[in-house]
C-alpha positions in Angstrom: 103.1 101.4 134.0 102.1 98.2 135.8 102.1 94.7 134.6 104.6 95.2 131.9 105.8 91.9 130.3 109.4 92.0 129.4 110.8 90.2 126.4 114.3 90.1 124.9 112.8 90.5 121.4 109.4 92.0 120.3 108.3 91.4 116.8 105.3 93.3 115.5 103.9 91.7 112.3 104.4 88.2 111.0 105.1 88.9 107.3 108.1 87.5 105.5 110.7 89.2 107.7 108.8 89.2 111.0 108.0 85.5 111.0 111.5 84.6 110.1 112.9 86.8 112.9 110.5 85.2 115.5 111.1 81.7 114.3 114.9 82.1 114.2 115.2 83.9 117.5 112.8 81.6 119.2 114.4 78.5 117.8 117.8 79.7 119.2 116.3 79.9 122.7 115.8 83.6 122.8 112.6 85.0 124.4 110.4 86.4 121.7 107.0 88.0 121.6 105.3 87.9 118.2 102.3 90.3 117.8 100.0 89.6 114.9 96.5 91.1 114.5 95.5 89.1 111.5 96.5 85.8 109.8 100.0 84.4 110.5 102.4 85.0 107.7 101.0 88.3 106.7 99.6 89.1 103.2 101.7 86.8 101.0 100.4 83.3 101.9 96.9 84.5 102.9 95.6 87.2 100.6 98.3 88.2 98.2 101.3 86.5 96.4 100.4 82.8 96.7 96.6 83.0 96.5 96.9 85.2 93.4 99.3 82.9 91.7 97.0 80.0 92.6 94.0 81.7 90.8 96.3 82.8 87.9 97.4 79.2 87.3 93.7 78.0 87.3 93.1 80.7 84.6 96.1 79.4 82.6 94.8 75.9 82.7 91.5 77.1 81.4 93.3 79.1 78.6 95.3 76.0 77.6 92.1 73.9 77.6 90.5 76.4 75.2 93.6 75.8 72.9 93.0 72.1 73.2 92.5 71.4 69.6 95.9 72.9 68.8 97.4 70.2 71.0 95.2 67.4 69.8 92.6 67.6 72.6 89.0 67.5 71.5 86.5 69.2 73.9 82.8 69.6 73.5 82.5 72.6 75.9 84.1 74.2 78.8 82.3 75.5 81.9 84.0 77.6 84.6 83.1 76.9 88.2 84.4 79.8 90.3 83.5 78.1 93.5 85.8 75.2 92.6 88.5 77.6 91.6 88.3 79.3 95.0 88.1 75.9 96.8 91.5 74.9 95.4 92.9 78.2 96.5 91.4 78.0 100.0 92.7 74.5 100.5 96.2 75.8 99.7 95.8 78.8 102.1 94.5 76.6 104.8 97.6 74.4 104.5 99.9 77.4 104.6 98.1 78.8 107.7 98.5 75.4 109.5 102.2 75.4 108.6 102.7 78.9 110.0 101.0 78.0 113.3 103.1 74.8 113.7 106.3 76.7 112.9 105.5 79.4 115.4 104.6 76.8 118.1 107.8 74.9 117.4 109.9 78.0 117.6 108.7 78.7 121.2 107.8 82.3 120.4 105.0 83.8 122.4 102.3 84.5 119.8 100.1 87.4 120.8 97.0 87.8 118.7 96.0 91.5 118.7 96.7 95.1 117.6 99.8 96.8 119.0 100.2 100.5 119.7 103.3 102.1 121.1 102.9 103.9 124.4 106.6 104.5 125.0 109.9 103.6 123.4 110.0 99.8 122.8 106.7 99.4 124.7 103.3 98.5 123.2 99.8 98.0 124.5 98.2 95.1 122.6 94.5 95.1 122.3 93.9 91.4 122.2 91.6 90.0 119.5 89.6 88.0 122.0 89.4 90.8 124.5 91.7 92.4 127.1 95.0 94.2 126.9 98.6 93.1 127.4 101.6 95.5 127.8 104.8 94.3 126.2 108.4 95.7 126.4 111.1 94.5 124.1 114.8 95.0 124.6 114.9 94.9 120.8 111.9 95.7 118.6 111.4 94.6 115.0 108.7 96.2 112.9 107.2 94.3 110.0 103.7 95.8 109.8 103.3 95.6 106.0 101.2 97.7 103.6 97.7 98.0 102.2 96.0 99.1 99.0 95.6 102.8 98.3 92.1 104.0 97.4 92.7 107.3 95.5 90.8 110.4 96.6 88.5 110.6 93.5 84.9 111.8 93.6 82.6 108.9 94.4 85.3 106.2 94.5 85.1 105.4 98.2 81.3 105.4 98.1 81.5 102.8 95.3 83.2 100.4 97.7 85.7 99.2 95.1 87.6 95.9 95.6 91.3 95.7 96.4 93.4 92.6 95.6 92.1 91.1 98.8 88.4 91.1 97.9 88.7 90.3 94.2 90.8 87.2 95.0 88.0 85.9 97.2 85.1 86.1 94.7 83.0 83.0 94.4 81.2 84.5 91.4 82.4 85.7 88.0 81.9 89.5 87.5 79.9 90.3 84.4 82.2 93.2 83.6 85.3 93.9 85.8 86.7 97.4 85.5 90.3 97.6 86.7 91.8 101.0 87.6 95.6 100.6 87.4 97.9 99.0 84.9 100.6 97.7 87.2 101.4 94.3 88.6 98.2 93.6 90.5 95.9 95.1 88.0 97.4 93.2 85.0 97.6 89.8 86.7 94.1 89.9 87.9 92.7 91.4 84.7 94.0 88.6 82.6 93.0 85.9 85.0 89.4 87.1 85.2 89.2 87.6 81.4 90.2 83.9 81.0 87.6 82.9 83.5 85.1 84.6 81.2 84.4 88.1 82.5 84.5 91.2 80.3 87.4 93.3 81.5 88.4 96.9 81.0 91.7 98.3 82.2 91.9 102.0 82.9 95.5 103.3 83.1 96.3 106.9 83.7 99.8 106.6 82.1 100.9 106.3 78.5 101.5 102.5 78.7 100.9 99.4 80.8 103.6 98.6 83.3 104.8 102.2 83.3 108.2 101.5 84.9 109.1 99.2 82.0 110.5 100.0 78.6 108.0 101.1 75.9 108.4 97.9 73.9 107.4 95.9 76.9 104.4 98.1 77.6 103.4 97.7 73.9 103.8 93.9 74.0 101.6 93.7 77.1 98.9 95.8 75.5 99.0 93.7 72.3 98.6 90.5 74.4 95.7 91.8 76.4 93.9 93.2 73.4 94.2 89.8 71.6 92.7 88.2 74.7 89.7 90.5 74.5 90.6 92.9 77.2 89.8 96.6 76.6 92.8 98.7 77.4 92.4 102.5 77.9 95.6 104.4 78.2 96.1 108.1 79.2 92.7 107.6 80.9 92.2 109.9 83.8 89.3 109.0 86.1 87.2 112.1 86.9 84.3 110.5 88.9 82.9 107.2 89.9 79.2 106.4 90.4 77.3 103.4 91.7 78.5 100.5 93.8 80.9 97.6 93.0 79.1 94.3 92.8 76.0 95.9 91.4 76.7 98.6 88.8 79.4 101.2 88.5 80.0 104.0 86.1 83.5 105.5 85.5 83.6 109.0 84.1 86.8 109.7 82.1 87.9 112.9 80.5 86.4 111.9 77.1 84.0 109.0 77.7 82.3 106.9 80.4 82.4 103.1 81.1 79.8 101.0 82.8 80.6 97.7 84.5 79.4 95.4 87.3 82.5 95.4 89.5 85.4 97.7 90.2 89.0 96.8 91.3 91.4 99.5 92.3 95.1 98.6 91.9 96.9 101.9 92.0 99.6 101.3 94.6 100.0 100.6 98.3 100.7 102.6 101.5 102.5 101.4 104.7 100.5 100.3 107.7 102.3 102.9 109.9 99.4 105.0 111.0 97.5 104.4 114.2 100.3 102.4 115.9 101.8 105.2 117.9 105.2 105.3 116.3 105.7 108.9 117.5 105.6 107.5 121.1 108.4 105.1 120.1 110.6 107.8 118.6 110.3 106.1 115.2 110.2 108.7 112.4 108.4 108.4 109.0 109.4 109.8 105.6 107.2 112.0 103.5 105.4 109.0 102.0 104.6 107.3 105.4 107.3 104.7 105.3 109.6 104.2 108.3 112.9 106.0 108.0 115.7 103.4 108.1 119.4 103.4 107.3 121.1 100.9 105.1 121.2 98.4 108.0 117.4 98.9 108.4 117.8 100.6 111.8 115.1 103.2 112.6 115.5 106.5 114.3 114.7 104.8 117.7 117.3 102.9 119.7 117.3 99.1 119.3 114.4 99.3 116.8 114.5 98.0 113.3 112.0 98.0 110.4 111.7 95.4 107.6 109.6 94.8 104.6 107.0 97.1 103.0 106.8 99.4 106.0 110.5 100.2 105.7 110.1 101.3 102.1 111.7 98.2 100.8 110.6 97.0 97.3 107.3 95.4 97.9 108.2 91.7 97.3 108.2 88.8 99.8 111.7 87.9 98.7 113.0 91.4 99.6 111.3 91.2 103.0 113.0 87.9 103.6 116.3 89.5 102.6 115.7 92.3 105.0 115.4 89.8 107.8 118.8 88.2 106.8 120.4 91.7 106.8 119.1 92.6 110.3 119.7 89.1 111.8 123.3 88.8 110.6 124.1 92.3 111.8 122.8 91.5 115.3 125.6 89.0 115.4 128.3 91.3 114.2 127.8 91.1 110.5 128.1 94.0 108.1 125.3 93.4 105.5 123.4 96.4 104.1 120.7 97.1 101.6 123.2 99.0 99.4 123.5 97.6 95.9 121.0 94.8 96.2 120.3 93.0 93.0 116.5 92.6 93.2 114.6 90.6 90.7 110.9 90.7 90.0 108.3 88.8 88.0 104.8 89.8 86.9 102.9 86.5 86.6 100.9 87.4 83.5 100.8 84.7 80.9 103.4 84.9 79.5 105.5 86.2 82.4 107.4 89.4 82.5 110.6 89.1 84.5 113.5 91.6 85.0 116.6 92.0 87.1 118.9 95.0 87.0 118.4 98.1 84.8 116.2 98.4 81.8 116.8 100.9 79.0 114.6 103.6 80.5 116.5 103.5 83.8 119.9 103.4 82.1 119.1 106.5 80.0 117.7 108.3 83.0 121.0 107.6 84.9 123.1 108.6 81.9 124.7 105.2 81.6 125.8 104.1 78.2 125.2 100.5 77.2 125.1 97.9 74.5 121.9 96.1 73.8 121.5 92.4 73.1 117.9 91.5 72.1 115.9 88.9 70.1 112.4 87.6 69.7 111.3 84.8 72.0 110.7 82.6 69.0 114.5 82.4 68.5 114.5 79.9 71.4 113.7 76.5 69.9 112.0 75.3 73.1 109.2 77.7 72.4 108.4 75.8 69.2 107.9 72.6 71.1 105.4 74.1 73.5 103.8 76.5 71.0 104.7 79.6 73.1 106.7 81.8 70.7 105.2 85.1 72.0 107.6 87.6 73.6 111.0 89.2 73.6 114.2 89.0 75.5 117.0 91.6 76.0 120.0 92.4 78.1 121.9 95.6 78.8 125.7 95.3 78.7 128.2 97.9 79.8 129.6 99.9 77.0 133.3 99.4 78.0 133.2 96.0 79.7 131.4 92.7 79.5 129.3 93.3 82.6 125.6 92.5 82.4 123.7 95.6 83.7 120.2 94.3 83.3 118.0 91.5 81.9 114.4 91.6 80.8 112.3 88.8 79.4 108.6 88.6 78.5 107.7 85.1 77.5 107.2 81.5 78.5 109.0 80.7 81.8 110.7 84.1 81.7 111.2 84.0 85.5 113.5 80.9 85.1 115.5 82.6 82.4 115.9 85.7 84.5 117.1 83.7 87.4 120.0 82.3 85.3 120.9 85.8 84.2 120.7 87.0 87.8 123.1 84.3 88.9 125.7 85.5 86.4 125.1 89.1 87.5 125.4 88.2 91.2 128.7 86.4 90.5 129.9 89.4 88.4 130.5 87.0 85.5 131.0 88.6 82.1 128.3 87.9 79.6 130.8 85.8 77.6 130.7 83.1 80.3 127.0 82.7 79.7 127.4 82.9 76.0 129.9 80.1 76.0 128.2 77.9 78.6 126.7 74.5 77.5 123.0 74.4 78.3 120.8 71.4 77.7 118.9 71.3 74.4 116.0 72.0 74.1 115.6 74.2 77.1 114.7 77.8 77.6 118.2 78.4 79.1 120.0 77.8 75.9 118.3 80.9 74.6 120.9 82.8 76.6 123.5 81.3 74.3 121.6 82.8 71.3 121.0 86.1 73.0 124.6 86.8 73.9 126.1 85.3 70.7 125.2 88.4 68.7 126.5 91.2 70.9 128.3 93.9 69.0 132.0 94.2 70.0 
């Protein structure tokens, strides 16, 4: 193989872990090639996390405006301008893209815009976006190639050209009737936002509840919220066939009824972008689900090759991808960090939010772990009265024979901030009594932790 360019470090993909690896290595004076076929930064700042939360916040402002009279605001009428909503989001994305370009330039990494495919261990051919090919060898290779939305193999679904989160978040128009297949994070966040913008929305969920990994009381609370906001929620709804075309007219055939709408969003999960990049030539093995096989230090089956983020089967959150980078980078310098026992939080940015860290009741029962339960309605937190946001619930799992906090779940106003306080206690292995007896400012959401833990059965 002629004209092979040799680099000390080859990073494929510029998502959360990949960009940090390239920036950090480059900033330390190491020779780095960063290959990216799309927008710098990966999905999160461009088409996923941050753009979605931008639109969701616009929808929340609109929902609050509709409640204006409750807060003393008189409004004659409200009109939604989706082009203006998208303009605000695109300005944010543009700023993020510029920041990523500047950080990459400053790091000194060699940014190669194109699609990489392995032709030998630690060696890729890159089909450049602007034409031509470069062949790159890396003494060390770091894979952060991300994931993409799954389109299930259902009759007529592919022909209907449904939207994924990428397309729906870029709509300059308001769908007349948006049908959402899937009742998980993406489906629920987008369904609520577009209902608040003014679209009719139907959620089609194959399982018995929304947010199927959560406890039944959380699923029920989410359904009640959505139904109150005018969203049609269909549970135990198995799609048999899809007809028509999204953006024009679609018809969804279920086992007992049919639904017609104007637009279709599929939000039923994601698969790793590990196909068509020649991993077999690199000696990198995949698991049965198409994710890269890694050990607890995120090393692949190939020498001097690591995988991070979604493609490595890590929980699909940007904060986890960034933690993957920290594990790999520290271990390169003699550290001993692993993925074992990580305390991973998450938040679903519905309004109100759903946030959890650690186990819920469903998981504890499945694992045969006995626990004590502390729970209360969100309205018990006095701060919720001042902002007129009493909806929700909060609960914590405590070990049966110790004061260890096993898990924390909150669905309500600023739930993510409450969860972070509980997570800090869990990370520090503090007994719940430390949180119970702490002095929090009044009136804040955090003092709800005093109330929650004050009533734990001995």
